[in-house]
ROGUTOR-782954 format. One record per residue: residue in one letter; residue number from 1; x, z, y of N, C-alpha, C, O, CB in turn. Coordinates in nm, 3 decimals. Each point is the difference from the previous one (the first is absolute). Glycine has a CB too. Layout:
// ROGUTOR-782954
[nuse A; NUM; [X; Z; Y]; [X; Z; Y]; [X; Z; Y]; [X; Z; Y]; [X; Z; Y]]
...
//
This chain:
// ROGUTOR-782954
[nuse M; 1; [0.082; 0.000; -0.119]; [-0.082; 0.000; 0.119]; [0.087; 0.000; 0.126]; [-0.021; -0.079; 0.092]; [-0.160; 0.199; -0.219]]
[nuse E; 2; [0.278; -0.031; 0.130]; [0.087; 0.007; 0.118]; [0.081; -0.128; 0.014]; [0.023; -0.045; 0.113]; [-0.011; 0.295; -0.137]]
[nuse N; 3; [0.033; -0.309; -0.086]; [0.076; -0.124; 0.004]; [-0.084; -0.112; 0.060]; [0.051; -0.080; 0.078]; [0.082; 0.154; -0.278]]
[nuse K; 4; [-0.261; -0.079; 0.165]; [-0.089; -0.102; 0.055]; [-0.012; 0.016; 0.151]; [0.000; -0.099; 0.073]; [-0.126; 0.091; -0.290]]
[nuse N; 5; [0.115; 0.131; 0.264]; [-0.008; 0.026; 0.144]; [0.128; -0.042; 0.072]; [-0.005; -0.053; 0.111]; [-0.152; 0.243; -0.157]]
[nuse N; 6; [0.270; -0.167; -0.018]; [0.128; -0.039; 0.058]; [0.010; -0.151; 0.012]; [0.048; -0.052; 0.101]; [0.059; 0.257; -0.197]]
[nuse V; 7; [-0.153; -0.276; -0.006]; [0.004; -0.147; 0.001]; [-0.091; -0.053; 0.110]; [0.038; -0.092; 0.073]; [0.011; 0.088; -0.321]]
[nuse E; 8; [-0.167; 0.060; 0.260]; [-0.094; -0.044; 0.104]; [0.057; 0.026; 0.139]; [-0.009; -0.085; 0.088]; [-0.184; 0.130; -0.243]]
[nuse L; 9; [0.252; 0.071; 0.176]; [0.060; 0.034; 0.128]; [0.116; -0.094; 0.032]; [0.012; -0.048; 0.112]; [-0.081; 0.288; -0.144]]
[nuse R; 10; [0.153; -0.265; -0.067]; [0.113; -0.091; 0.020]; [-0.048; -0.140; 0.037]; [0.058; -0.064; 0.088]; [0.077; 0.197; -0.252]]
[nuse D; 11; [-0.240; -0.181; 0.099]; [-0.055; -0.132; 0.030]; [-0.056; -0.005; 0.142]; [0.017; -0.100; 0.070]; [-0.070; 0.068; -0.312]]
[nuse K; 12; [-0.013; 0.138; 0.285]; [-0.055; 0.006; 0.135]; [0.112; 0.002; 0.105]; [-0.011; -0.064; 0.104]; [-0.190; 0.185; -0.193]]
[nuse I; 13; [0.306; -0.049; 0.060]; [0.114; 0.007; 0.093]; [0.066; -0.137; 0.010]; [0.033; -0.044; 0.110]; [0.004; 0.287; -0.166]]
[nuse R; 14; [-0.017; -0.310; -0.057]; [0.061; -0.134; 0.002]; [-0.086; -0.098; 0.077]; [0.052; -0.081; 0.077]; [0.057; 0.128; -0.296]]
[nuse L; 15; [-0.239; -0.041; 0.200]; [-0.091; -0.089; 0.072]; [0.008; 0.027; 0.150]; [0.005; -0.093; 0.080]; [-0.158; 0.084; -0.280]]
[nuse G; 16; [0.155; 0.135; 0.238]; [0.011; 0.036; 0.141]; [0.131; -0.048; 0.062]; [0.001; -0.049; 0.113]; [-0.143; 0.247; -0.159]]
[nuse L; 17; [0.251; -0.184; -0.027]; [0.130; -0.048; 0.050]; [0.000; -0.151; 0.015]; [0.055; -0.054; 0.097]; [0.057; 0.249; -0.206]]
[nuse S; 18; [-0.172; -0.263; 0.015]; [-0.007; -0.146; 0.006]; [-0.080; -0.046; 0.122]; [0.042; -0.091; 0.072]; [-0.027; 0.082; -0.323]]
[nuse I; 19; [-0.128; 0.072; 0.274]; [-0.083; -0.035; 0.115]; [0.074; 0.029; 0.130]; [-0.004; -0.081; 0.093]; [-0.203; 0.130; -0.227]]
[nuse A; 20; [0.274; 0.065; 0.142]; [0.074; 0.037; 0.121]; [0.113; -0.099; 0.027]; [0.024; -0.036; 0.115]; [-0.080; 0.277; -0.156]]
[nuse F; 21; [0.126; -0.285; -0.064]; [0.109; -0.095; 0.018]; [-0.053; -0.135; 0.049]; [0.060; -0.062; 0.087]; [0.071; 0.179; -0.267]]
[nuse K; 22; [-0.243; -0.161; 0.124]; [-0.060; -0.127; 0.044]; [-0.041; 0.007; 0.146]; [0.018; -0.096; 0.075]; [-0.097; 0.054; -0.309]]
[nuse K; 23; [0.023; 0.155; 0.275]; [-0.039; 0.017; 0.140]; [0.122; 0.001; 0.091]; [-0.002; -0.059; 0.108]; [-0.200; 0.188; -0.181]]
[nuse L; 24; [0.309; -0.063; 0.029]; [0.123; 0.005; 0.078]; [0.058; -0.140; 0.019]; [0.039; -0.037; 0.111]; [0.006; 0.268; -0.197]]
[nuse V; 25; [-0.039; -0.308; -0.021]; [0.055; -0.136; 0.007]; [-0.086; -0.086; 0.091]; [0.053; -0.077; 0.080]; [0.043; 0.101; -0.311]]
[nuse A; 26; [-0.227; -0.013; 0.220]; [-0.090; -0.079; 0.084]; [0.019; 0.036; 0.148]; [0.004; -0.089; 0.086]; [-0.170; 0.076; -0.275]]
[nuse Y; 27; [0.178; 0.141; 0.218]; [0.020; 0.044; 0.138]; [0.133; -0.050; 0.056]; [0.006; -0.051; 0.111]; [-0.145; 0.255; -0.159]]
[nuse K; 28; [0.244; -0.190; -0.032]; [0.133; -0.043; 0.045]; [0.005; -0.151; 0.017]; [0.064; -0.050; 0.092]; [0.039; 0.247; -0.208]]
[nuse A; 29; [-0.169; -0.272; 0.026]; [-0.001; -0.146; 0.010]; [-0.073; -0.043; 0.127]; [0.042; -0.095; 0.067]; [-0.036; 0.076; -0.318]]
[nuse K; 30; [-0.113; 0.088; 0.284]; [-0.078; -0.032; 0.120]; [0.084; 0.021; 0.126]; [-0.016; -0.074; 0.098]; [-0.195; 0.139; -0.218]]
[nuse N; 31; [0.298; 0.034; 0.118]; [0.083; 0.034; 0.117]; [0.145; -0.047; -0.012]; [0.087; 0.052; 0.069]; [-0.235; 0.143; -0.035]]
[nuse D; 32; [0.173; -0.293; -0.121]; [0.137; -0.053; -0.021]; [0.099; 0.111; -0.032]; [0.111; 0.002; 0.053]; [-0.163; -0.189; 0.103]]
[nuse G; 33; [0.013; 0.278; -0.243]; [0.084; 0.113; -0.035]; [0.093; -0.027; -0.117]; [-0.011; -0.102; -0.069]; [-0.168; 0.247; 0.155]]
[nuse V; 34; [0.269; -0.051; -0.106]; [0.098; -0.007; -0.107]; [-0.012; 0.126; -0.084]; [-0.017; 0.110; 0.054]; [0.174; -0.252; 0.086]]
[nuse L; 35; [-0.149; 0.126; -0.270]; [0.001; 0.114; -0.091]; [0.141; 0.019; -0.054]; [0.071; -0.098; -0.024]; [-0.314; 0.060; -0.038]]
[nuse V; 36; [0.283; 0.161; 0.043]; [0.135; 0.031; -0.046]; [-0.009; 0.064; -0.138]; [-0.073; 0.097; -0.020]; [0.155; -0.066; 0.258]]
[nuse F; 37; [-0.008; -0.088; -0.333]; [0.003; 0.049; -0.137]; [0.144; 0.031; -0.040]; [0.094; -0.040; 0.068]; [-0.300; -0.094; -0.125]]
[nuse S; 38; [0.220; 0.204; -0.053]; [0.131; 0.025; -0.058]; [0.006; -0.071; -0.135]; [-0.087; 0.019; -0.085]; [0.108; 0.206; 0.204]]
[nuse N; 39; [0.081; -0.306; -0.137]; [0.019; -0.073; -0.126]; [0.137; 0.035; -0.055]; [0.102; -0.049; 0.047]; [-0.254; -0.141; 0.029]]
[nuse Q; 40; [0.153; 0.276; -0.177]; [0.123; 0.046; -0.064]; [0.095; 0.060; 0.104]; [0.120; -0.026; -0.003]; [-0.147; -0.149; -0.175]]
[nuse G; 41; [-0.028; 0.255; 0.267]; [0.081; 0.070; 0.099]; [0.030; -0.079; 0.126]; [0.059; 0.054; 0.093]; [0.036; 0.066; -0.280]]
[nuse K; 42; [-0.135; -0.248; 0.192]; [0.024; -0.082; 0.118]; [-0.130; -0.012; 0.078]; [-0.107; -0.014; -0.059]; [0.292; -0.113; -0.058]]
[nuse I; 43; [-0.175; 0.133; 0.248]; [-0.116; -0.012; 0.087]; [-0.035; -0.147; 0.016]; [0.086; -0.082; 0.032]; [-0.026; 0.296; 0.090]]
[nuse V; 44; [-0.188; -0.245; -0.145]; [-0.048; -0.137; 0.008]; [-0.117; -0.003; 0.098]; [-0.096; 0.076; -0.015]; [0.171; -0.129; -0.223]]
[nuse K; 45; [-0.068; -0.035; 0.337]; [-0.109; -0.017; 0.095]; [-0.075; -0.128; -0.035]; [0.061; -0.105; -0.020]; [0.066; 0.229; 0.203]]
[nuse V; 46; [-0.261; -0.112; -0.190]; [-0.084; -0.114; -0.038]; [-0.111; -0.014; 0.103]; [-0.068; 0.097; 0.034]; [0.121; -0.066; -0.281]]
[nuse K; 47; [-0.073; -0.153; 0.296]; [-0.111; -0.024; 0.091]; [-0.130; 0.014; -0.078]; [-0.010; -0.049; -0.113]; [0.151; -0.107; 0.258]]
[nuse A; 48; [-0.237; 0.223; -0.087]; [-0.128; 0.025; -0.069]; [-0.070; -0.130; -0.035]; [-0.071; -0.007; -0.100]; [0.050; 0.225; 0.221]]
[nuse K; 49; [0.040; -0.322; -0.040]; [-0.064; -0.129; -0.027]; [0.055; -0.065; -0.126]; [-0.067; -0.084; -0.060]; [0.030; 0.054; 0.303]]
[nuse D; 50; [0.157; 0.069; -0.286]; [0.063; -0.058; -0.118]; [-0.042; 0.068; -0.130]; [0.033; -0.047; -0.109]; [0.158; -0.015; 0.252]]
[nuse I; 51; [-0.262; 0.172; -0.132]; [-0.041; 0.076; -0.120]; [-0.129; -0.059; -0.055]; [-0.100; -0.010; 0.072]; [0.210; 0.220; 0.016]]
[nuse K; 52; [-0.108; -0.249; -0.214]; [-0.118; -0.053; -0.068]; [-0.062; 0.111; -0.084]; [0.066; 0.059; -0.085]; [0.034; -0.293; 0.079]]
[nuse L; 53; [-0.226; 0.262; 0.031]; [-0.069; 0.105; -0.075]; [-0.084; -0.059; -0.110]; [-0.066; 0.074; -0.074]; [0.063; 0.069; 0.277]]
//
């Protein structure tokens, strides 16, 4: 029972993070923004318009 609740909570959190990221990318793309990521310890800047969701 508790494991089922954990799975449901984890799925809800992942869905929320996905929605938040899509909103962030859309907002940044609208305002010609740049997103900054880390790729194997190196800083990578990506234009939001270049991100395909």
